[in-house]
Structure formats: structure tokens, C-alpha cells
C-alpha positions in Angstrom: 22.9 -23.5 -31.3 23.7 -27.1 -30.5 25.0 -26.6 -27.0 22.5 -24.0 -25.8 21.7 -23.5 -22.1 18.0 -23.4 -22.7 17.9 -27.0 -23.9 16.6 -26.1 -27.4 18.2 -25.0 -30.6 18.3 -21.3 -29.8 20.3 -19.4 -27.2 18.7 -17.8 -24.2 17.6 -14.2 -24.4 20.6 -12.9 -22.7 23.1 -14.7 -24.9 21.2 -13.7 -28.0 21.2 -10.1 -27.0 24.9 -10.2 -26.0 25.7 -12.2 -29.1 27.6 -14.9 -27.4 27.5 -18.7 -27.3 25.0 -20.1 -24.8 26.4 -23.0 -22.9 24.9 -25.5 -20.5 26.3 -23.6 -17.6 24.8 -20.3 -18.6 23.5 -18.6 -15.5 20.9 -16.6 -17.4 19.3 -19.5 -19.4 16.8 -20.7 -16.8 15.5 -17.2 -16.1 15.6 -15.5 -19.5 14.1 -17.9 -22.0 14.5 -17.1 -25.8 10.7 -16.7 -26.0 10.8 -13.5 -23.9 13.8 -11.4 -25.1 12.3 -8.2 -23.8 12.6 -9.4 -20.2 16.4 -9.5 -20.4 16.7 -6.5 -22.7 15.1 -4.2 -20.1 17.1 -5.7 -17.2 20.3 -5.3 -19.2 19.4 -1.7 -20.1 19.0 -0.7 -16.5 21.5 -2.9 -14.6 24.0 -4.2 -17.2 24.8 -7.9 -17.9 27.8 -7.9 -15.6 25.9 -6.6 -12.6 23.0 -9.0 -13.2 25.5 -11.9 -13.4 26.9 -10.8 -10.0 23.4 -10.5 -8.5 22.6 -14.0 -9.6 25.5 -15.5 -7.6 22.9 -16.6 -5.0 21.8 -20.0 -3.9 19.7 -21.6 -6.7 16.3 -21.4 -4.9 16.7 -17.6 -4.5 17.6 -16.8 -8.1 14.1 -16.9 -9.5 12.9 -14.4 -6.9 16.0 -12.2 -7.6 15.3 -12.2 -11.3 11.6 -11.4 -10.7 12.7 -8.4 -8.5 15.2 -7.3 -11.1 12.6 -7.4 -13.9 10.1 -5.5 -11.7 12.6 -2.8 -10.7 13.9 -2.4 -14.3 10.3 -2.0 -15.6 9.6 0.6 -12.8 12.8 2.4 -13.6 11.9 2.6 -17.3 8.4 3.9 -16.5 9.7 6.4 -13.9 13.4 7.2 -14.4 13.6 9.4 -11.3 11.9 7.4 -8.6 11.6 3.9 -10.1 9.9 1.3 -7.9 10.3 3.6 -4.9 7.7 5.9 -6.5 5.3 3.0 -6.8 5.9 2.0 -3.2 5.4 5.6 -2.0 2.1 5.9 -4.0 0.8 2.6 -2.4 1.8 3.8 1.1 0.0 7.0 0.5 -3.2 5.0 -0.5 -2.9 2.9 2.6 -2.6 6.0 4.8 -5.7 7.6 3.1 -7.7 4.4 3.5 -6.6 4.2 7.2 -7.8 7.7 7.7 -11.2 6.9 6.0 -11.5 3.8 8.2 -10.8 5.9 11.3 -13.4 8.5 10.3 -16.0 5.7 9.7 -15.2 4.1 13.0 -15.6 7.5 14.7 -18.9 8.2 13.1 -20.1 4.7 14.1 -19.1 5.3 17.7 -20.8 8.7 17.7 -24.0 7.2 16.3 -23.8 4.4 18.9 -23.3 6.9 21.7 -26.3 8.9 20.4 -28.5 5.7 20.2 -27.5 4.6 23.6 -29.0 7.7 25.1 -25.8 9.3 26.1 -26.4 12.5 27.9 -24.4 14.6 25.4 -26.4 13.3 22.4 -29.9 14.4 21.7 -31.9 13.4 18.7 -31.6 15.9 15.9 -34.6 17.3 14.0 -34.9 16.5 10.3 -33.7 19.9 9.2 -30.6 19.5 11.4 -29.9 16.1 9.9 -30.0 17.5 6.4 -27.6 20.2 7.4 -25.3 17.6 9.0 -25.2 15.7 5.8 -24.3 18.8 3.8 -21.6 19.7 6.2 -20.0 16.3 6.5 -16.7 17.5 5.2 -16.6 20.2 7.9 -17.2 17.5 10.5 -14.4 15.4 9.1 -12.1 18.4 9.1 -13.0 19.1 12.7 -12.2 15.5 13.8 -8.9 15.6 11.9 -7.9 18.9 13.4 -8.6 17.7 16.9 -6.2 14.7 16.5 -9.0 12.2 17.1 -7.8 10.0 14.3 -4.3 9.7 15.8 -5.8 8.8 19.2 -8.0 6.2 17.6 -5.2 4.7 15.6 -2.9 4.4 18.6 -5.6 3.0 20.7 -6.5 0.4 18.1 -2.9 -0.6 17.6 -2.6 -1.3 21.4 -6.0 -2.7 22.3 -8.0 -3.5 19.1 -11.4 -2.6 20.8 -14.6 -3.9 19.3 -17.0 -1.5 17.6 -19.7 -2.4 20.1 -17.8 -1.3 23.2 -15.2 1.2 24.1 -13.3 -1.2 26.4 -10.7 0.5 28.5 -10.2 3.3 26.0 -11.6 6.0 28.3 -9.7 8.8 26.8 -10.9 7.9 23.4 -14.4 7.9 24.6 -13.9 11.3 26.1 -12.5 12.6 22.8 -15.5 11.1 21.0 -17.9 12.7 23.4 -16.1 16.1 22.8 -16.2 15.5 19.0 -19.9 14.7 19.1 -20.6 17.9 21.2 -18.5 20.0 18.8 -20.3 18.4 15.9 -23.7 19.3 17.4 -22.6 22.8 18.2 -21.2 23.2 14.7 -24.7 22.9 13.2 -26.7 24.5 16.1 
């Protein structure tokens, strides 16, 4: 069309889909180019053209981000009609929680090893057969630590103090729980 909002000879993707004349003032033209008709089609299918038009009544610098969000949310809603992008966010939050738990377990194991290597009175060197048994029963040890609430204590201590791995700092209660966990670990295989 001669007066298209996209600056070329063809109307923008929204005007083409809605079968209307694309003008220079078309609010959709900068964000839904004619080369990518699927982008507007999916947003229109989920939100409707009227609602998208209302959502784009923002200051010009914010419109590109709004369109990007609308496209993402529309694609997520098509992939998962029930949860949409909330399902993706929930899945990612679950992954973050699992990784935090694995990190806390690794930090706990590092601290237990450090306590053993520092000659702590509760830690004694384990014979080779005991070490093999400990490797086999690693899952039981992780379960024990989780049940004792050690991970929650480590997370709350780390959030307030961020102690270094080399020292326990002022986290005395955490050190006591680590000591108990190491004792329970040793008694688990003894």
C-alpha cells in the first residue's frame, strides 16, 4: 500500500492480518513488521488486537519491551494453555531451588572434610573400607543432612553473613550442627 506504516509497499503484519489499511500512525507497524506475520498472529490469537492496542498506549521507549513481553507470554500460553509463562517461571524457580540445595550439600561436605583435616576431635581418619562404604551411602548421608535441617541453617547463615569456605566466622551454631552431622555420618557407617 502506498501509505503503509512500515515505510514500504506492504502493510505491517497486524494490518495485513486484520485486513485494514496501514497508515503512518499505525501503532503496530514498528513492532510487527510484515516480514514476521507469525509474531502478531500469535499475540492476536491470545490477547486480541484491541487489547494489544490498549497495552501499547505506553511511552514510546517502553513499547518495544511491552511487545517483547506480549510475544513471549503469547508463545508460552500456546505451548502451555493452562499455566503459560507462569509454568516456565515455576520450573525455573524449581531448578534454582534444587541447585541451591546441591550447593548447600557441597558446602557442607567441604566443611566436614575441612573439619576432619584440621584434626577436629570429632573427626578421625576413616579406613579405606569405611571410605568405600561412605561413597556408596552418599545418598543416605545427604538425606540425613536434609532431615536435620542443616541446609536451612546454612542458607540462612549464608544470607546474613556470607562466611568464607575456609573459616566458620561467627556461625557457631552452624559449626555445631556440622559437627553433629559429621558425627552422625560417622556413626551411620560404623
